[in-house]
Phi, psi and omega in degrees: 000134177296158184297324179295320178294321176296322178295316178297318181293315181292324176298315180295317179294322180297320179293316179297318179297316179297317178298319177296316178296320181294319180290323177296315179295321180297315180295315182295324180287335178275341183290137180276142178259107183265359185295331183259353180276102180237134178282104185297325180295320181295320181296315180298319180298317180295317180297321178295318178298320180296317182292324178292318178297320180294320178297316181295319178298318179297318181296319179295317181293320180295318179296318180294318180294322180293319178296318178298317181296318178295320178299313183293324177297317180295319180298317180296317177299318180296317180295320182290323180287330180285335183281000000 
């Protein structure tokens, strides 16, 4: 390829590349970034629900342990009274 043709070809490619980069930048600058938009009230509500669920689970486990302890105490009392 003659040097003039190379120059014309590289200039042509450069223009297309510049236009492509400009259009890409333009689209990217108009795009909204939702990654940082978080509904703080919704996050707080979910956290509160989790804490309530955890508290309920703790209460159930405590009640279950207490019931088991009472059963074992009653069983021990029955064994002691039979002896």
